Every structure is written in C-alpha cells, then in structure tokens.
TORPA-4810 file (N, C-alpha, C, O; in nm, 3 decimals):
<nodes>
NODE_1_8.753_13.737_8.736_8.831_13.622_8.696_8.967_13.664_8.640_9.068_13.599_8.666_X
NODE_2_8.970_13.773_8.563_9.095_13.820_8.505_9.195_13.861_8.614_9.315_13.840_8.598_X
NODE_3_9.146_13.918_8.723_9.233_13.960_8.833_9.296_13.838_8.898_9.415_13.841_8.930_X
NODE_4_9.221_13.732_8.917_9.274_13.610_8.977_9.382_13.550_8.888_9.485_13.506_8.938_X
NODE_5_9.361_13.547_8.759_9.461_13.496_8.665_9.587_13.582_8.669_9.698_13.530_8.667_X
NODE_6_9.569_13.713_8.674_9.684_13.804_8.680_9.764_13.783_8.808_9.887_13.782_8.804_X
NODE_7_9.696_13.767_8.920_9.765_13.743_9.048_9.839_13.610_9.043_9.954_13.600_9.085_X
NODE_8_9.773_13.506_8.990_9.836_13.375_8.979_9.961_13.383_8.892_10.065_13.327_8.928_X
NODE_9_9.952_13.450_8.779_10.068_13.465_8.690_10.181_13.542_8.759_10.298_13.506_8.744_X
NODE_10_10.146_13.646_8.832_10.248_13.723_8.904_10.319_13.637_9.006_10.441_13.646_9.021_X
NODE_11_10.244_13.552_9.078_10.306_13.464_9.177_10.397_13.363_9.109_10.508_13.338_9.155_X
NODE_12_10.349_13.305_9.001_10.429_13.205_8.928_10.554_13.269_8.868_10.663_13.213_8.877_X
NODE_13_10.538_13.386_8.806_10.650_13.450_8.739_10.750_13.510_8.836_10.871_13.502_8.812_X
NODE_14_10.704_13.570_8.944_10.793_13.643_9.034_10.819_13.573_9.167_10.905_13.615_9.244_X
NODE_15_10.743_13.468_9.195_10.755_13.402_9.323_10.892_13.341_9.349_10.937_13.338_9.464_X
NODE_16_10.957_13.293_9.249_11.085_13.226_9.265_11.204_13.315_9.233_11.318_13.269_9.237_X
NODE_17_11.180_13.440_9.202_11.289_13.529_9.162_11.392_13.545_9.273_11.511_13.531_9.250_X
NODE_18_11.346_13.573_9.393_11.439_13.592_9.505_11.515_13.463_9.534_11.634_13.465_9.563_X
NODE_19_11.446_13.351_9.527_11.510_13.221_9.548_11.615_13.195_9.440_11.725_13.148_9.471_X
NODE_20_11.582_13.225_9.314_11.678_13.208_9.205_11.798_13.303_9.222_11.912_13.264_9.200_X
NODE_21_11.770_13.426_9.263_11.879_13.521_9.287_11.972_13.469_9.396_12.094_13.475_9.381_X
NODE_22_11.914_13.419_9.505_11.994_13.368_9.616_12.078_13.248_9.572_12.193_13.235_9.612_X
NODE_23_12.020_13.162_9.492_12.093_13.046_9.439_12.213_13.093_9.357_12.324_13.042_9.373_X
NODE_24_12.190_13.189_9.268_12.300_13.243_9.186_12.405_13.309_9.275_12.525_13.291_9.253_X
NODE_25_12.361_13.384_9.373_12.453_13.453_9.463_12.541_13.352_9.538_12.663_13.368_9.545_X
NODE_26_12.479_13.250_9.593_12.553_13.148_9.668_12.652_13.073_9.580_12.754_13.024_9.629_X
NODE_27_12.622_13.063_9.451_12.711_12.996_9.356_12.810_13.092_9.288_12.873_13.058_9.188_X
NODE_28_12.822_13.212_9.346_12.914_13.316_9.295_12.880_13.362_9.154_12.966_13.416_9.085_X
NODE_29_12.756_13.343_9.111_12.709_13.395_8.983_12.645_13.531_9.008_12.525_13.549_8.986_X
NODE_30_12.727_13.625_9.053_12.677_13.755_9.096_12.614_13.834_8.983_12.512_13.900_9.002_X
NODE_31_12.674_13.828_8.867_12.620_13.903_8.753_12.481_13.853_8.716_12.391_13.932_8.688_X
NODE_32_12.463_13.722_8.717_12.332_13.663_8.687_12.229_13.706_8.792_12.117_13.742_8.757_X
NODE_33_12.267_13.702_8.919_12.177_13.745_9.026_12.142_13.893_9.012_12.027_13.932_9.031_X
NODE_34_12.242_13.974_8.979_12.220_14.118_8.960_12.124_14.144_8.845_12.031_14.224_8.857_X
NODE_35_12.147_14.078_8.733_12.060_14.098_8.617_11.917_14.051_8.645_11.821_14.117_8.606_X
NODE_36_11.904_13.937_8.711_11.772_13.887_8.746_11.702_13.985_8.839_11.583_14.013_8.823_X
NODE_37_11.775_14.036_8.935_11.719_14.136_9.027_11.680_14.264_8.955_11.577_14.324_8.985_X
NODE_38_11.763_14.304_8.862_11.737_14.427_8.787_11.608_14.415_8.705_11.526_14.507_8.704_X
NODE_39_11.590_14.303_8.638_11.473_14.285_8.553_11.344_14.272_8.632_11.235_14.295_8.578_X
NODE_40_11.354_14.236_8.758_11.235_14.216_8.842_11.225_14.319_8.954_11.150_14.300_9.049_X
NODE_41_11.300_14.426_8.944_11.307_14.525_9.050_11.173_14.592_9.078_11.134_14.605_9.194_X
NODE_42_11.104_14.634_8.977_10.977_14.707_8.998_10.876_14.626_9.078_10.801_14.683_9.158_X
NODE_43_10.872_14.497_9.058_10.776_14.412_9.128_10.818_14.384_9.272_10.738_14.331_9.350_X
NODE_44_10.940_14.419_9.309_10.992_14.385_9.442_11.050_14.504_9.518_11.130_14.485_9.609_X
NODE_45_11.012_14.624_9.481_11.069_14.745_9.542_11.040_14.759_9.692_11.111_14.832_9.761_X
NODE_46_10.939_14.692_9.741_10.907_14.704_9.883_10.966_14.591_9.967_10.951_14.591_10.089_X
NODE_47_11.033_14.496_9.904_11.095_14.384_9.975_11.242_14.417_10.002_11.326_14.407_9.912_X
NODE_48_11.272_14.455_10.124_11.407_14.500_10.155_11.509_14.387_10.153_11.627_14.412_10.127_X
NODE_49_11.468_14.265_10.178_11.561_14.152_10.163_11.598_14.134_10.016_11.714_14.109_9.982_X
NODE_50_11.498_14.147_9.931_11.521_14.141_9.786_11.616_14.253_9.744_11.712_14.229_9.670_X
NODE_51_11.590_14.374_9.790_11.671_14.490_9.752_11.816_14.472_9.797_11.909_14.506_9.722_X
NODE_52_11.837_14.421_9.918_11.974_14.399_9.967_12.044_14.291_9.886_12.161_14.307_9.850_X
NODE_53_11.975_14.181_9.859_12.034_14.074_9.778_12.070_14.125_9.639_12.178_14.097_9.588_X
NODE_54_11.978_14.198_9.580_12.003_14.258_9.448_12.125_14.351_9.452_12.213_14.342_9.366_X
NODE_55_12.129_14.439_9.551_12.238_14.536_9.559_12.374_14.468_9.583_12.472_14.504_9.519_X
NODE_56_12.379_14.372_9.673_12.507_14.303_9.697_12.550_14.222_9.575_12.670_14.209_9.548_X
NODE_57_12.455_14.167_9.501_12.488_14.095_9.377_12.549_14.191_9.275_12.649_14.160_9.210_X
NODE_58_12.487_14.309_9.263_12.538_14.409_9.169_12.673_14.463_9.214_12.760_14.489_9.131_X
NODE_59_12.691_14.480_9.344_12.819_14.527_9.396_12.930_14.427_9.360_13.037_14.466_9.314_X
NODE_60_12.904_14.300_9.381_13.005_14.198_9.353_13.027_14.181_9.202_13.126_14.120_9.161_X
NODE_61_12.936_14.235_9.121_12.952_14.234_8.974_13.008_14.365_8.922_13.026_14.381_8.801_X
NODE_62_13.036_14.460_9.012_13.086_14.593_8.976_12.986_14.677_8.897_13.026_14.768_8.825_X
NODE_63_12.858_14.648_8.910_12.753_14.730_8.850_12.709_14.833_8.954_12.598_14.827_9.006_X
NODE_64_12.796_14.927_8.982_12.772_15.021_9.092_12.656_15.115_9.065_12.590_15.158_9.160_X
NODE_65_12.628_15.149_8.941_12.515_15.239_8.915_12.383_15.175_8.954_12.285_15.245_8.981_X
NODE_66_12.378_15.043_8.956_12.255_14.974_8.996_12.233_14.978_9.148_12.129_14.933_9.196_X
NODE_67_12.328_15.030_9.223_12.311_15.042_9.368_12.222_15.160_9.405_12.169_15.164_9.516_X
NODE_68_12.206_15.254_9.315_12.136_15.378_9.349_11.991_15.356_9.391_11.946_15.416_9.489_X
NODE_69_11.917_15.274_9.320_11.777_15.252_9.355_11.763_15.181_9.489_11.692_15.230_9.576_X
NODE_70_11.830_15.065_9.510_11.816_15.003_9.641_11.868_15.093_9.754_11.812_15.093_9.864_X
NODE_71_11.973_15.168_9.726_12.029_15.258_9.827_11.922_15.356_9.877_11.915_15.385_9.996_X
NODE_72_11.841_15.406_9.788_11.738_15.503_9.827_11.615_15.437_9.889_11.541_15.502_9.962_X
NODE_73_11.593_15.309_9.862_11.475_15.240_9.913_11.499_15.165_10.044_11.403_15.131_10.114_X
NODE_74_11.623_15.137_10.077_11.654_15.062_10.199_11.650_15.155_10.319_11.745_15.229_10.345_X
NODE_75_11.538_15.151_10.395_11.525_15.246_10.505_11.438_15.198_10.621_11.426_15.268_10.721_X
NODE_76_11.378_15.081_10.611_11.280_15.039_10.712_11.341_14.972_10.835_11.281_14.978_10.943_X
NODE_77_11.455_14.909_10.823_11.515_14.837_10.936_11.659_14.886_10.958_11.718_14.945_10.867_X
NODE_78_11.713_14.863_11.076_11.853_14.902_11.101_11.950_14.836_11.002_12.044_14.900_10.955_X
NODE_79_11.927_14.708_10.970_12.013_14.639_10.874_12.004_14.702_10.735_12.105_14.720_10.667_X
NODE_80_11.884_14.736_10.694_11.864_14.799_10.563_11.932_14.935_10.556_11.996_14.969_10.457_X
NODE_81_11.918_15.012_10.663_11.983_15.144_10.665_12.136_15.130_10.664_12.205_15.209_10.601_X
NODE_82_12.188_15.029_10.735_12.333_15.004_10.734_12.379_14.966_10.593_12.483_15.012_10.547_X
NODE_83_12.302_14.881_10.526_12.335_14.843_10.388_12.333_14.965_10.297_12.422_14.982_10.213_X
NODE_84_12.233_15.049_10.313_12.222_15.170_10.232_12.344_15.260_10.254_12.399_15.314_10.158_X
NODE_85_12.385_15.276_10.378_12.503_15.359_10.409_12.630_15.297_10.349_12.716_15.368_10.299_X
NODE_86_12.640_15.167_10.354_12.754_15.094_10.295_12.763_15.123_10.145_12.870_15.158_10.094_X
NODE_87_12.651_15.108_10.074_12.649_15.133_9.930_12.678_15.280_9.900_12.749_15.311_9.804_X
NODE_88_12.625_15.368_9.980_12.646_15.511_9.963_12.795_15.547_9.976_12.848_15.628_9.900_X
NODE_89_12.861_15.486_10.072_13.005_15.510_10.092_13.083_15.470_9.967_13.172_15.543_9.924_X
NODE_90_13.052_15.356_9.911_13.123_15.306_9.793_13.098_15.397_9.673_13.191_15.429_9.598_X
NODE_91_12.975_15.439_9.654_12.943_15.531_9.543_13.020_15.661_9.560_13.077_15.713_9.464_X
NODE_92_13.022_15.715_9.682_13.094_15.840_9.708_13.242_15.824_9.678_13.303_15.910_9.615_X
NODE_93_13.301_15.713_9.722_13.443_15.690_9.698_13.473_15.677_9.549_13.574_15.727_9.501_X
NODE_94_13.385_15.611_9.477_13.404_15.597_9.332_13.405_15.736_9.266_13.494_15.767_9.186_X
NODE_95_13.306_15.817_9.300_13.297_15.950_9.240_13.417_16.037_9.276_13.470_16.108_9.190_X
NODE_96_13.459_16.033_9.401_13.573_16.116_9.445_13.705_16.069_9.385_13.787_16.151_9.345_X
NODE_97_13.725_15.938_9.379_13.849_15.887_9.320_13.855_15.919_9.172_13.960_15.958_9.121_X
NODE_98_13.746_15.905_9.103_13.739_15.941_8.961_13.770_16.089_8.942_13.846_16.127_8.854_X
NODE_99_13.710_16.172_9.026_13.733_16.317_9.023_13.881_16.348_9.048_13.939_16.433_8.980_X
NODE_100_13.941_16.280_9.142_14.083_16.302_9.173_14.171_16.262_9.056_14.266_16.333_9.023_X
NODE_101_14.143_16.150_8.995_14.226_16.102_8.884_14.208_16.187_8.758_14.307_16.219_8.691_X
NODE_102_14.088_16.223_8.727_14.060_16.300_8.605_14.097_16.447_8.621_14.159_16.507_8.532_X
NODE_103_14.060_16.505_8.735_14.073_16.650_8.753_14.186_16.692_8.848_14.206_16.811_8.871_X
NODE_104_14.258_16.596_8.901_14.369_16.629_8.990_14.326_16.678_9.127_14.403_16.746_9.195_X
NODE_105_14.207_16.646_9.170_14.157_16.690_9.301_14.236_16.622_9.413_14.251_16.500_9.414_X
NODE_106_14.286_16.701_9.506_14.359_16.648_9.622_14.258_16.604_9.727_14.176_16.684_9.773_X
NODE_107_14.263_16.478_9.765_14.170_16.424_9.863_14.233_16.404_10.000_14.166_16.361_10.094_X
NODE_108_14.359_16.435_10.013_14.433_16.401_10.134_14.385_16.474_10.259_14.406_16.426_10.370_X
NODE_109_14.323_16.587_10.245_14.279_16.664_10.362_14.143_16.619_10.414_14.095_16.670_10.515_X
NODE_110_14.080_16.523_10.346_13.947_16.479_10.382_13.953_16.345_10.457_14.044_16.265_10.437_X
NODE_111_13.855_16.324_10.542_13.847_16.200_10.619_13.715_16.131_10.584_13.609_16.192_10.597_X
NODE_112_13.722_16.005_10.541_13.604_15.935_10.491_13.582_15.803_10.562_13.676_15.744_10.614_X
NODE_113_13.458_15.756_10.566_13.433_15.620_10.611_13.487_15.524_10.504_13.520_15.565_10.393_X
NODE_114_13.496_15.397_10.539_13.549_15.302_10.442_13.474_15.170_10.451_13.394_15.149_10.542_X
NODE_115_13.502_15.082_10.357_13.441_14.949_10.354_13.549_14.847_10.316_13.666_14.883_10.298_X
NODE_116_13.510_14.722_10.306_13.602_14.616_10.267_13.601_14.590_10.116_13.673_14.503_10.068_X
NODE_117_13.522_14.665_10.042_13.513_14.650_9.897_13.642_14.697_9.831_13.706_14.791_9.881_X
NODE_118_13.682_14.634_9.721_13.811_14.662_9.657_13.827_14.811_9.623_13.935_14.866_9.642_X
NODE_119_13.723_14.875_9.574_13.731_15.017_9.541_13.761_15.100_9.667_13.837_15.196_9.660_X
NODE_120_13.703_15.063_9.779_13.729_15.134_9.904_13.875_15.117_9.947_13.938_15.212_9.992_X
NODE_121_13.926_14.997_9.932_14.066_14.973_9.968_14.159_15.060_9.884_14.250_15.123_9.937_X
NODE_122_14.135_15.062_9.754_14.219_15.143_9.664_14.199_15.291_9.693_14.295_15.368_9.692_X
NODE_123_14.077_15.332_9.719_14.050_15.471_9.755_14.132_15.511_9.877_14.198_15.615_9.876_X
NODE_124_14.128_15.430_9.982_14.203_15.460_10.104_14.353_15.470_10.077_14.420_15.559_10.128_X
NODE_125_14.405_15.379_9.997_14.548_15.380_9.964_14.584_15.503_9.881_14.690_15.563_9.900_X
NODE_126_14.496_15.541_9.791_14.519_15.661_9.710_14.521_15.786_9.798_14.608_15.872_9.783_X
NODE_127_14.425_15.797_9.889_14.417_15.914_9.977_14.545_15.927_10.061_14.591_16.038_10.088_X
NODE_128_14.601_15.815_10.102_14.723_15.816_10.184_14.845_15.869_10.107_14.945_15.904_10.168_X
NODE_129_14.836_15.873_9.975_14.947_15.928_9.897_14.969_16.076_9.924_15.077_16.129_9.900_X
NODE_130_14.866_16.142_9.974_14.867_16.287_9.995_14.882_16.357_9.860_14.863_16.295_9.756_X
NODE_131_14.916_16.483_9.862_14.930_16.560_9.738_15.050_16.506_9.661_15.157_16.485_9.718_X
NODE_132_15.032_16.482_9.531_15.137_16.423_9.449_15.114_16.460_9.302_15.008_16.509_9.264_X
NODE_133_15.216_16.435_9.222_15.202_16.454_9.077_15.125_16.337_9.020_15.140_16.223_9.064_X
NODE_134_15.042_16.366_8.922_14.964_16.261_8.857_15.058_16.160_8.792_15.165_16.195_8.743_X
NODE_135_15.016_16.036_8.791_15.094_15.928_8.732_15.010_15.857_8.626_14.888_15.869_8.623_X
NODE_136_15.078_15.783_8.540_15.007_15.705_8.439_14.931_15.590_8.506_14.824_15.552_8.460_X
NODE_137_14.987_15.537_8.615_14.920_15.433_8.692_14.975_15.433_8.834_15.081_15.490_8.861_X
NODE_138_14.901_15.369_8.922_14.939_15.360_9.063_14.939_15.213_9.102_14.847_15.139_9.067_X
NODE_139_15.040_15.171_9.175_15.046_15.035_9.229_15.033_15.044_9.381_15.104_15.122_9.446_X
NODE_140_14.943_14.964_9.435_14.920_14.964_9.579_14.928_14.822_9.632_14.883_14.727_9.567_X
NODE_141_14.985_14.808_9.750_14.990_14.680_9.819_14.881_14.678_9.925_14.865_14.775_10.000_X
NODE_142_14.806_14.570_9.931_14.700_14.558_10.030_14.763_14.554_10.169_14.853_14.474_10.194_X
NODE_143_14.717_14.640_10.260_14.778_14.644_10.392_14.752_14.518_10.475_14.827_14.490_10.569_X
NODE_144_14.648_14.443_10.442_14.614_14.322_10.517_14.672_14.194_10.457_14.684_14.093_10.526_X
NODE_145_14.709_14.200_10.329_14.763_14.082_10.261_14.870_14.130_10.162_14.837_14.179_10.054_X
NODE_146_14.994_14.115_10.198_15.106_14.166_10.117_15.116_14.098_9.981_15.183_14.149_9.891_X
NODE_147_15.049_13.986_9.965_15.053_13.915_9.836_14.951_13.972_9.737_14.953_13.939_9.618_X
NODE_148_14.862_14.056_9.787_14.757_14.116_9.705_14.795_14.259_9.669_14.825_14.340_9.757_X
NODE_149_14.795_14.290_9.540_14.827_14.425_9.494_14.719_14.473_9.396_14.645_14.394_9.337_X
NODE_150_14.715_14.605_9.382_14.617_14.669_9.295_14.687_14.767_9.203_14.776_14.841_9.244_X
NODE_151_14.645_14.767_9.079_14.694_14.865_8.982_14.576_14.953_8.945_14.472_14.905_8.900_X
NODE_152_14.593_15.084_8.964_14.488_15.182_8.936_14.534_15.269_8.820_14.646_15.320_8.821_X
NODE_153_14.448_15.287_8.721_14.480_15.374_8.608_14.353_15.415_8.535_14.245_15.361_8.558_X
NODE_154_14.369_15.510_8.446_14.259_15.557_8.361_14.275_15.498_8.222_14.386_15.481_8.173_X
NODE_155_14.163_15.466_8.160_14.162_15.414_8.023_14.066_15.498_7.942_13.945_15.498_7.966_X
NODE_156_14.120_15.570_7.846_14.038_15.657_7.762_13.960_15.574_7.661_14.014_15.483_7.598_X
NODE_157_13.832_15.609_7.647_13.746_15.544_7.550_13.692_15.645_7.452_13.726_15.763_7.460_X
NODE_158_13.610_15.601_7.361_13.551_15.689_7.261_13.459_15.793_7.324_13.461_15.910_7.286_X
NODE_159_13.379_15.750_7.421_13.280_15.839_7.480_13.325_15.897_7.614_13.294_16.012_7.644_X
NODE_160_13.396_15.819_7.694_13.438_15.865_7.826_13.557_15.784_7.874_13.592_15.681_7.817_X
NODE_161_13.617_15.833_7.979_13.733_15.768_8.038_13.689_15.679_8.153_13.609_15.720_8.237_X
NODE_162_13.743_15.557_8.157_13.711_15.463_8.263_13.824_15.461_8.366_13.940_15.484_8.333_X
NODE_163_13.787_15.435_8.488_13.882_15.414_8.596_13.893_15.262_8.613_13.793_15.193_8.634_X
NODE_164_14.015_15.210_8.603_14.038_15.066_8.607_14.117_15.030_8.733_14.214_15.097_8.768_X
NODE_165_14.074_14.925_8.799_14.150_14.866_8.910_14.173_14.720_8.873_14.079_14.643_8.853_X
NODE_166_14.299_14.684_8.863_14.335_14.544_8.838_14.384_14.484_8.969_14.463_14.545_9.041_X
NODE_167_14.337_14.365_8.999_14.381_14.294_9.119_14.484_14.188_9.079_14.469_14.120_8.978_X
NODE_168_14.589_14.176_9.160_14.692_14.074_9.140_14.716_14.001_9.271_14.718_14.063_9.377_X
NODE_169_14.733_13.872_9.262_14.770_13.794_9.380_14.900_13.722_9.347_14.906_13.644_9.251_X
NODE_170_15.003_13.748_9.425_15.138_13.697_9.396_15.180_13.734_9.254_15.240_13.653_9.182_X
NODE_171_15.148_13.856_9.215_15.181_13.913_9.084_15.110_13.843_8.968_15.146_13.864_8.852_X
NODE_172_15.010_13.762_8.998_14.930_13.695_8.895_14.797_13.770_8.886_14.730_13.793_8.986_X
NODE_173_14.761_13.807_8.764_14.637_13.880_8.740_14.518_13.799_8.789_14.506_13.680_8.759_X
NODE_174_14.429_13.866_8.865_14.311_13.799_8.920_14.183_13.853_8.858_14.100_13.776_8.809_X
NODE_175_14.167_13.987_8.861_14.040_14.044_8.819_14.058_14.189_8.779_14.147_14.259_8.827_X
NODE_176_13.970_14.233_8.689_13.966_14.371_8.641_13.834_14.434_8.683_13.727_14.376_8.663_X
NODE_177_13.842_14.554_8.742_13.722_14.630_8.779_13.724_14.760_8.699_13.823_14.834_8.703_X
NODE_178_13.617_14.788_8.627_13.608_14.911_8.546_13.493_14.996_8.597_13.381_14.947_8.616_X
NODE_179_13.520_15.124_8.618_13.419_15.217_8.668_13.422_15.346_8.587_13.526_15.383_8.531_X
NODE_180_13.309_15.414_8.580_13.301_15.545_8.517_13.194_15.626_8.583_13.171_15.741_8.544_X
</nodes>
C-alpha cells in the first residue's frame, strides 16, 4: 500500500512539471522554467524532452552551468545529440572567451563552430579582432542587424571576475549577460 501511495504522490507532484515548465517557457519566463527544471531534474533525468526544455530555459536565463548535466545526458536521439552539441559549443566559447579576456590568450588562429546565442555572436566578433592589445571594453556591431550592438568587458568582484555582455538596440540598453 505504501508503494502505491508513493507512486501516486510522485505522479501528482511531478506529473505537471514539464507542462508547467513549457507554459513558463512559452510565456518567456525562462528563469522560472529553468528553476523548476533544476529542482525536478533528478526525477526526470531519463526524459530527453524534459532535459532539452530545461536546458533551453536555462540557456535563455544565462544559467550556463546548468547546461552541463543535460548536455551529458542528451544522447538517445539525433535531436538530443544536436542539442547537446549546441550547448557544448556555447560552454566552450564561454570558457575560451573568458580565458582570452583574463589571460590574454589569442584565439584568432583557431576555427570554431558557432550558434545564434548572444555569447556565440560576441565570441565570433572577438575572434575576428585577431591579435590585439587588451582593452577595458569592446564594442561590437551585430553583423546581421546594424542597430544591435554588444559591449564586452570584465567586472572584478570580491571572489572572482565576471565577463559581462551588454546588449543595446539603437543605443538603448536592452539586457545584461554575466558569466564566470
């Protein structure tokens, strides 16, 4: 009897999680969807649709460290593997751009895959600078939309330095992305 009650509770508690996540995602409440997915991840690790929804929610919320678990678990279907590769590319670009900004690593001799995510766009624009002297900040114009610009810089904190990307549309501040 206890097993039946436990199964019933699990269905009631977790049955609507993916539906709630999708509702939040469709309403552009990405952070809420990401957090809901994060709190219910262990119960849904084998559901690749859940993992993809969770990962894309976290990506749109700039919670890139939360991509690591779904990235490693998405492997059963061609779509899942493509999503995993997409997330992997973004994580790699984040790490390399941070390394370049903090340590002066020249990335211009390397050739990388890319994505449509804002960090990927800024990464590509940074790589095109080739070898250069470090700057306090970098301004980039989006190659597809001249009205969209990005400001890239480092912000020192008490514990670590963050990499910041600010988005501007027609020189009006739109959004701030912080990575470390």
